C-alpha positions in Angstrom: 26.3 5.8 0.8 24.9 2.4 1.3 21.3 1.5 0.0 18.2 1.6 2.3 14.8 -0.2 1.8 12.5 2.4 2.6 9.8 0.4 3.6 7.4 3.2 4.7 5.9 3.0 0.7 7.7 0.0 -1.0 7.4 -3.9 0.3 11.2 -4.5 1.5 13.5 -6.4 -0.5 11.2 -4.9 -3.2 13.2 -1.9 -4.5 16.2 -0.3 -2.8 16.8 3.9 -2.7 19.5 6.0 -1.3 18.9 8.3 1.1 21.2 10.6 3.0 20.9 8.0 5.9 20.5 4.5 6.5 18.8 5.3 9.4 16.4 7.8 9.4 12.8 6.7 9.7 13.5 2.9 10.0 12.0 0.8 12.2 14.0 -0.4 15.2 16.9 0.7 13.9 17.7 3.1 17.1 16.7 5.6 19.1 13.3 7.8 18.8 14.4 11.3 18.0 15.7 13.0 21.1 15.4 17.3 20.8 16.7 17.7 24.2 19.1 15.2 26.3 17.1 12.8 29.0 17.1 13.7 32.8 19.2 11.5 35.1 15.8 9.0 35.3 17.2 7.6 32.1 20.7 6.7 33.0 19.9 3.0 34.4 20.5 4.0 37.9 18.7 1.5 40.5 16.5 4.2 41.6 15.1 6.6 39.4 15.3 9.9 39.7 11.5 10.8 39.5 10.5 8.0 42.0 13.1 8.2 44.5 15.1 11.4 44.0 13.9 15.2 45.9 13.0 18.1 44.0 13.3 21.8 44.6 10.3 23.5 45.8 9.7 27.6 45.3 11.8 28.4 48.4 14.8 26.3 47.5 13.9 23.4 50.0 13.9 20.1 49.3 10.6 18.3 49.3 9.5 14.7 47.8 8.1 14.4 44.2 4.8 13.7 43.5 3.8 10.3 42.4 2.1 10.2 39.1 -1.3 8.4 40.6 -1.8 11.6 43.2 -1.3 14.0 40.6 -4.1 12.0 38.4 -6.5 12.1 41.1 -5.9 15.3 42.3 -5.7 17.3 39.4 -6.3 15.2 36.2 -9.8 12.9 36.9 -13.0 13.7 36.1 -15.9 12.3 36.5 -17.7 10.9 33.2 -20.4 13.3 34.0 -18.1 16.1 34.2 -18.0 16.4 30.4 -17.8 19.8 28.4 -18.6 18.7 24.6 -16.8 20.4 22.2 -18.9 22.6 19.7 -16.4 22.5 16.3 -15.2 19.0 16.6 -16.7 15.7 16.1 -15.4 12.7 17.9 -13.9 10.9 14.5 -11.1 13.7 14.9 -10.1 12.0 18.2 -10.2 8.5 16.3 -8.2 10.1 13.8 -5.5 10.8 16.2 -5.5 7.6 17.8 -5.3 5.8 14.0 -2.1 8.1 13.1 -0.4 7.9 16.4 -0.2 3.9 15.2 1.0 4.6 12.2 4.1 6.4 12.9 5.2 5.7 16.4 5.2 2.3 19.1 7.4 2.0 21.8 8.3 -1.7 22.8 7.9 -2.4 26.1 10.8 -4.9 27.8 9.8 -8.3 27.2 10.6 -9.5 30.3 7.7 -9.8 32.9 10.3 -10.6 35.9 13.0 -8.0 37.4 16.5 -8.9 36.3 18.2 -9.3 39.4 15.9 -11.7 41.6 13.2 -12.8 38.8 10.4 -11.4 40.7 7.5 -10.5 38.7 6.1 -7.3 38.1 2.8 -8.0 38.7 2.9 -9.1 42.1 6.8 -6.8 43.6 6.4 -2.9 44.6 10.1 -3.2 44.2 11.4 -0.4 41.6 14.1 -3.1 40.1 14.2 -3.0 36.0 12.5 -4.0 34.3 9.5 -3.5 36.8 9.0 0.9 37.6 5.7 0.2 39.9 3.3 3.2 39.9 2.7 3.8 43.8 -0.4 3.7 45.2 -2.2 3.8 48.3 -4.2 0.6 49.8 -7.5 2.2 49.8 -7.0 3.4 45.9 -9.5 1.7 43.7 -6.8 0.2 41.6 -5.1 -0.5 44.5 -5.9 -4.5 43.9 -4.4 -5.5 47.2 -1.0 -3.8 46.5 0.0 -0.7 47.3 1.2 -0.6 43.6 0.1 -1.1 39.8 2.3 -2.7 37.3 4.3 -0.6 35.1 7.0 -2.2 32.7 10.3 -0.1 31.3 10.2 0.7 27.6 12.9 -1.7 26.3 16.5 0.8 25.2 17.9 1.4 22.3 20.8 -1.3 21.9 24.1 0.6 23.5 22.2 3.0 25.7 22.0 2.8 29.1 22.9 0.1 31.6 22.9 -1.8 27.9 26.3 0.2 26.9 28.1 -2.4 29.2 27.4 -4.8 26.7 28.5 -3.1 23.8 31.8 -1.6 25.9 30.2 1.7 26.3 30.7 2.4 29.8 30.2 6.3 29.3 27.6 8.1 31.7 27.5 10.1 28.8 25.0 8.1 26.7 21.9 7.8 28.6 18.9 5.0 27.9 17.4 5.9 25.1 13.9 4.3 23.6 13.0 2.3 20.2 10.3 3.4 17.8 9.2 -0.4 16.4 7.4 1.2 13.4 8.6 3.4 10.5 8.2 7.2 11.4 6.8 8.0 8.0 3.0 8.7 7.4 2.7 5.9 5.5 -0.5 3.6 6.2 1.4 1.1 8.0 -1.8 1.0 10.3 -2.8 -1.1 6.6 0.1 -2.9 5.7 2.5 -3.3 8.7 6.1 -2.3 9.4 7.9 -5.4 8.3 7.7 -7.4 5.1 6.8 -10.8 7.6 3.6 -8.4 8.9 3.0 -7.5 5.2 2.7 -11.3 3.9 0.4 -12.2 6.9 -1.8 -8.9 5.7 -1.9 -9.8 1.5 -4.3 -11.8 -0.1 -0.9 -13.5 -2.0 -3.3 -15.9 -4.4 -5.5 -12.9 -5.6 -5.0 -10.9 -9.0 -6.4 -8.3 -7.5 -3.5 -7.5 -5.1 -5.6 -7.4 -2.3 -5.2 -7.5 1.2 -7.0 -10.3 3.6 -10.2 -10.3 4.9 -12.2 -12.2 7.7 -14.0 -14.9 5.7 -16.1 -16.1 8.6 -18.2 -12.8 9.2 -19.6 -10.1 6.9 -20.9 -6.4 7.6 -23.9 -6.5 5.5 -21.6 -8.1 2.6 -18.8 -5.8 3.8 -15.5 -7.0 5.1 -14.2 -7.2 8.0 -10.8 -7.4 9.0 -8.8 -11.0 9.5 -8.5 -12.4 12.8 -5.3 -13.3 13.8 -3.8 -16.5 13.8 -2.7 -17.4 17.2 -5.9 -18.4 18.8 -7.6 -18.5 21.4 -6.5 -14.7 21.2 -6.6 -12.4 24.3 -9.8 -10.2 23.4 -12.7 -9.8 25.3 -15.5 -12.6 24.3 -19.4 -11.7 24.3 -20.6 -13.4 27.8 -24.3 -14.5 25.5 -22.2 -15.8 23.4 -23.5 -20.0 22.4 -20.7 -22.3 23.4 -17.7 -22.6 21.5 -18.3 -19.5 19.9 -15.6 -16.9 19.9 -14.5 -13.8 18.2 -10.9 -13.1 18.2 -8.5 -9.8 18.3 -8.5 -8.6 14.8 -5.5 -8.5 12.4 -4.2 -5.3 11.3 -1.3 -3.1 10.4 -0.9 -2.4 13.5 -1.1 -4.6 16.7 -3.6 -2.2 18.9 -6.0 -2.7 16.1 -8.7 -4.1 18.8 -8.0 -1.7 21.7 -11.3 0.3 21.2 -14.1 -0.6 18.8 -13.7 3.3 16.8 -10.2 2.7 16.3 -11.1 -1.5 14.8 -13.7 0.8 12.6 -11.1 3.3 11.2 -8.7 0.2 10.3 -11.6 -1.8 8.5 -12.7 1.3 6.6 -9.3 1.2 5.0 -8.6 -2.3 4.2 -11.9 -1.6 2.3 -10.5 1.2 0.7 -7.5 -0.7 -0.6 -9.4 -3.7 -1.8 -11.9 -1.1 -3.3 -9.1 0.7 -5.2 -7.1 -2.8 -5.9 -10.1 -3.9 -7.9 -11.1 -0.6 -9.5 -7.6 -0.3 -10.8 -7.5 -3.9 -12.2 -10.4 -3.1 -14.1 -9.4 -0.6 -15.6 -5.6 -1.8 -16.5 -5.9 -5.8 -17.1 -2.6 -6.1 -17.8 -1.3 -5.1 -14.7 0.4 -7.8 -12.4 -1.1 -8.4 -8.7 2.1 -7.0 -7.2 1.5 -3.7 -9.8 -1.9 -3.3 -8.8 -1.1 -3.9 -4.4 1.7 -1.2 -4.7 -0.2 1.4 -6.6 -3.4 0.9 -4.7 -0.8 0.9 -1.5 0.7 4.2 -2.9 -2.6 5.9 -3.3 -3.9 4.8 0.4 -0.6 6.0 1.7 -1.0 9.5 0.2 -4.2 9.9 1.5 -3.4 9.2 4.5 -0.7 12.2 4.7 -3.4 14.2 2.8 -6.3 13.9 5.6 -3.4 14.3 8.5 -2.0 17.6 7.2 -4.6 19.2 5.3 -7.8 18.5 7.6 -6.3 17.4 11.0 -3.2 18.9 11.6 -4.5 22.7 11.1 -7.3 22.3 13.5 -5.1 20.6 16.4 -2.4 23.3 16.5 -4.3 26.1 14.7 -3.7 28.3 11.9 -0.6 30.6 13.4 1.4 27.6 14.7 1.0 25.4 11.3 2.4 28.6 9.3 5.1 28.8 11.9 6.0 25.4 12.4 4.9 23.9 9.1 4.2 26.1 6.2 3.9 25.5 2.7 5.3 22.2 1.3 8.9 23.1 -0.9 10.2 19.6 -1.5 12.4 16.8 0.2 14.9 17.9 2.3 17.6 14.9 2.9 19.1 16.9 5.6 15.5 16.8 7.8 15.7 13.6 10.0 11.9 12.6 10.0 12.1 10.0 12.9 9.6 10.6 15.7 11.1 12.3 18.7 10.4 10.8 22.0 8.6 14.3 23.4 6.5 13.8 20.2 5.0 10.3 20.7 5.6 10.2 24.9 3.9 13.8 25.8 2.8 16.1 23.1 0.8 13.3 20.7 -0.7 12.2 23.8 -2.8 15.5 24.2 -5.1 13.7 22.4 -6.4 11.4 25.9 -8.4 14.3 27.2 -10.5 14.5 24.1 -11.9 10.9 24.2 -15.6 10.7 25.2 -16.6 8.1 28.3 -19.6 7.2 25.9 -20.0 5.4 22.7 -22.6 6.1 20.5 -23.7 4.3 17.5 -27.0 6.0 15.6 -29.3 4.8 12.9 -29.8 6.0 9.3 -31.9 8.9 10.5 -28.5 9.6 13.0 -31.0 9.1 16.1 -30.4 6.6 18.8 -30.8 3.1 17.9 -33.1 1.1 20.9 -31.6 -1.8 19.7 -27.7 -0.4 20.0 -27.9 1.4 23.4 -25.0 3.7 24.2 -22.0 2.3 26.0 -19.5 2.9 28.3 -16.1 3.4 27.0 -14.7 0.7 29.2 -17.1 -1.6 28.0 -15.6 -1.6 24.3 -11.6 -2.1 25.7 -10.7 -5.1 23.2 -14.2 -6.1 22.3 -14.3 -7.3 18.7 -17.3 -9.1 19.2 -19.4 -5.9 19.7 -18.3 -4.9 15.9 -19.6 -7.9 14.4 -22.6 -8.8 16.5 -24.0 -5.2 16.7 -24.2 -3.6 13.9 -21.3 -3.2 12.0 -19.5 -0.3 11.1 -22.2 1.9 10.1 -24.1 2.9 13.3 -20.4 3.1 14.9 -19.6 5.7 12.4 -22.6 7.8 12.4 -22.1 8.2 16.1 -18.5 9.4 15.4 -19.6 11.9 12.8 -22.5 13.3 14.7 -21.7 13.1 18.4 -19.2 16.0 19.4 -15.9 14.8 20.6 -14.9 16.0 24.6 -13.5 19.7 24.9 -10.3 19.6 27.0 -10.6 21.5 29.9 -8.4 21.8 32.4 -10.2 21.0 35.1 -11.7 18.2 32.8 -9.1 16.1 32.1 -9.4 12.5 31.7 -12.9 10.9 32.2 -13.1 8.0 35.0 -13.7 5.3 32.0 -9.7 5.9 31.3 -8.3 6.8 35.0 -10.3 4.1 37.1 -11.2 1.5 34.3 -8.7 1.3 31.6 -7.8 -2.3 30.7 -5.0 -3.5 29.0 -4.1 -7.1 27.9 -0.8 -7.6 29.7 -2.2 -6.6 33.1 -5.3 -8.3 35.2 -6.7 -5.3 36.8 -7.7 -1.9 35.6 -5.5 1.0 35.3 -4.9 4.4 35.0 -4.2 6.0 31.8 -3.3 9.5 33.3 -0.3 7.8 35.3 0.9 5.4 33.1 1.6 8.2 31.0 3.3 10.2 33.4 5.2 7.4 34.5 6.2 6.8 30.5 7.6 10.2 30.7 9.9 9.9 33.8 10.5 6.3 32.5 12.1 7.9 29.1 13.4 10.8 31.3 11.6 13.7 29.6 13.0 16.9 30.6 10.5 19.2 32.7 7.9 21.4 30.9 10.2 24.4 31.5 13.0 22.6 29.7 10.6 22.2 26.7 9.2 25.9 26.4 12.5 27.1 26.1 13.4 24.7 23.8 10.5 25.8 21.8 11.6 29.9 22.2 8.7 30.5 24.8 9.1 32.0 27.8 10.1 30.1 31.2 7.9 30.0 33.9 9.2 30.7 37.5 6.2 31.4 39.8 2.7 30.6 40.4 1.8 34.2 38.9 3.9 33.2 35.8 1.9 29.7 35.3 -1.2 31.9 35.7 -0.2 33.6 32.8 -0.9 30.1 30.4 -3.2 28.7 32.5 -6.3 30.6 33.4 -7.5 28.4 35.7 -6.4 29.4 39.1 -7.3 26.4 41.1 -5.7 24.2 38.9 -2.6 26.4 38.7 -2.8 26.5 42.6 -2.9 22.3 42.9 -0.2 22.2 40.3 2.0 24.0 42.6 0.7 22.3 45.6 2.1 18.9 44.3 4.9 20.1 42.1 6.3 23.0 44.2 8.0 24.5 41.0 7.2 25.0 38.0 10.4 23.6 36.7 9.3 20.3 38.3 6.1 19.7 36.3 6.3 16.7 34.2 5.8 18.0 30.3 2.9 16.1 29.3 0.9 18.1 32.4 2.3 21.3 31.7 1.5 20.9 28.2 -2.0 19.6 28.5 -3.0 22.4 30.5 -1.8 25.2 28.9 -4.5 27.7 27.1 -5.4 26.9 23.6 -3.7 28.8 20.5 -6.5 30.7 18.9 -8.1 28.1 16.2 -6.7 25.4 18.0 -7.1 22.3 20.5 -3.4 22.7 22.0 -1.4 25.2 23.6 1.9 26.9 22.4 4.0 24.1 23.7 2.4 21.2 22.2 1.5 23.0 18.7 5.4 23.7 18.5 6.3 20.2 19.3 3.6 18.6 17.1 4.4 21.0 13.9 8.1 20.7 14.3 7.4 16.7 14.1 4.7 16.9 11.3 7.3 19.0 9.4 9.9 16.3 9.7 7.4 14.1 9.0 7.0 16.1 5.3 9.7 17.0 4.5 12.1 14.4 5.3 9.9 11.2 3.2 11.5 11.2 -0.3 8.1 9.5 -1.2 5.7 12.3 0.2 2.8 12.4 -2.2 3.5 16.0 -3.0 7.1 15.4 -3.9 8.5 15.6 -7.8 7.7 12.6 -9.6 5.9 10.6 -6.6 2.6 11.3 -8.3 1.8 12.8 -11.7 0.1 16.5 -11.6 -3.2 14.6 -12.8 -3.3 12.4 -10.2 -2.2 14.7 -7.9 -5.1 16.7 -8.7 -7.7 13.7 -8.2 -6.2 13.1 -4.5 -7.0 16.3 -3.5 -10.4 15.9 -4.3 -10.7 13.0 -1.7 -11.5 13.3 1.9 -12.0 11.0 4.8 -16.0 11.8 4.1 -15.8 10.3 0.8 -14.1 6.8 2.2 -16.7 6.3 4.3 -19.3 6.9 1.7 -17.7 4.3 -0.7 -17.1 1.6 2.0 -19.8 1.7 4.1 -23.8 1.5 3.9 -24.2 5.4 5.1 -25.5 7.9 2.7 -25.1 11.3 4.3 -21.8 12.6 6.0 -20.6 16.1 6.4 -18.4 17.6 3.6 -15.8 17.4 6.8 -16.0 14.4 8.3 -13.8 16.0 11.4 -16.5 19.1 11.4 -19.3 18.8 14.1 -22.6 19.7 12.4 -26.4 18.8 13.2 -28.3 16.3 10.9 -29.7 17.0 8.3 -28.8 20.3 7.5 -25.1 20.2 7.9 -24.7 16.5 6.0 -24.6 15.8 2.0 -26.1 13.1 0.3 -22.6 11.1 -0.6 -23.1 11.6 -4.4 -22.2 15.5 -3.6 -19.4 14.4 -1.7 -16.2 14.9 -4.1 -13.6 12.5 -4.9 -11.1 11.5 -6.7 -11.6 10.1 -10.6 -9.2 6.6 -11.0 -8.9 7.6 -14.8 -5.7 9.4 -13.8 -4.2 6.0 -13.4 -5.4 4.3 -16.3 -2.7 3.4 -18.6 -3.3 3.7 -22.7 -2.2 -0.6 -23.4 -1.4 -2.1 -27.1 -0.4 -5.6 -27.1 3.4 -5.7 -26.5 3.4 -2.4 -26.4 2.4 -0.7 -22.7 2.8 3.1 -22.1 3.6 3.9 -18.5 2.4 6.4 -17.1 3.1 6.4 -13.6 4.6 3.5 -12.0 6.9 5.1 -9.4 7.7 2.0 -7.5 9.2 0.5 -10.3 11.6 2.8 -11.1 14.8 1.3 -9.7 17.7 2.6 -7.8 18.2 6.5 -7.8 20.2 9.0 -5.4 
């Protein structure tokens, strides 16, 4: 077996480890995991099935497939005022979901912005020619921009799949187009450290003797660090219209390229940059003999473990509920080399996008008493897209994090799915106008050839739904069911993202049975298929594991901001001050478990497992 550089925890090229497979979990090696084979839409046909072919209605008659924008407008779209507040969970639970998604999944789009056959620009054509797969709209649509379509770029195919199979001599129609994961699949804090050695080196302060990450040298947040800016300037991020001439605040540089998408995501990235540097400085103070590389790797290893703990202990049980957690994930029993930890297509393209229905249309920023700050008024979500300047010039992290901790997440309600900030005002750097996130999600599922809703229910051992009456057994809003049947005609035709999104929640969950199944299976694979999972033998000492268990997202906030009062569980919604505790009373780990007893020329090694070399 060839050695695999396990870059989920360690610098590529530094150490090599033998795993059961050369490709498992590795960045960009091959396609995302496929549980069910793609439908014909992924075979690279000139006309994609879901756009141009017909579907069979309940009566057996062939009918046209619904356009995704029509599905958005008739079923998914909700006004900004039509928001039901989540009574259990705070807004930061939504941010954590987005942040963790960006740790494990990124599907690259085609690098070409013109059609392969004619050279027409995808922004200017409504023809369905690779890599353009435009979303059809009506001319009176608010997003039409003078055209009867919105631009959409197909995801890049894995080498040798779909049309690309011809290049590799594979002419088989049984080799459908597959997609790539551009990140390491592992829960490894690649959001902090990157997924490639080149990215990692850009993020590190290689002159530091403390194993630090780079920070912003121009701006500070009450003497605390911001993320550095990207090297390529001017960057495409939005600028303050009131800025003085020549003043620019660029996009942030982080382990994931999407860190500047919204201010809350940028804040989470910044929080973990600070946590790494805090840990590194503390470890160096405690172990003066450690090299900068040792300090960096040990701090990185702790940060990776905290990402795993917060996700599997604090986040996922709230999302899929206790019953599904026990059924699909269960107790940890150690590393299993037969499990493929690669992120699945259905997880990243559909199931984990449930979180889009939990995004609030309003961004709140609160003062030290957790009250509205007249100097920092509420913002609509579209006002913070790709706007790092708002974080730097409008109060820093603390007001924003207080708003996330004390403001409820949006409740995912069947007739209030995505608010208009996302369906009418979405801003992305690759497009000149506004887009619709719901339509993008549906179109991406069709681009990837995801099988339909019923196929996935069958995969999860759930009963297939054949009629509208059947649908009503899993969707308690009959009006929503009627709209779905009006557009899709038959449950077999329902796009899996929409079908999973509208299912009734499981007890104690924020997802229905289908998405709970897919998310649960994926999380078990990420845990049990990762040799460096924090609970696995010889990754940490028992004393270190004991300390890691004490830590939490609330403790990370206490350690790295000026916030002094937080909820014990950052994801749990509470009222201030009765449900908040002073940071002095929030548990945290004691780093003495990482201290070495050092005598000149004879160090006692405790647990530098990143230095243990090749094993099998």
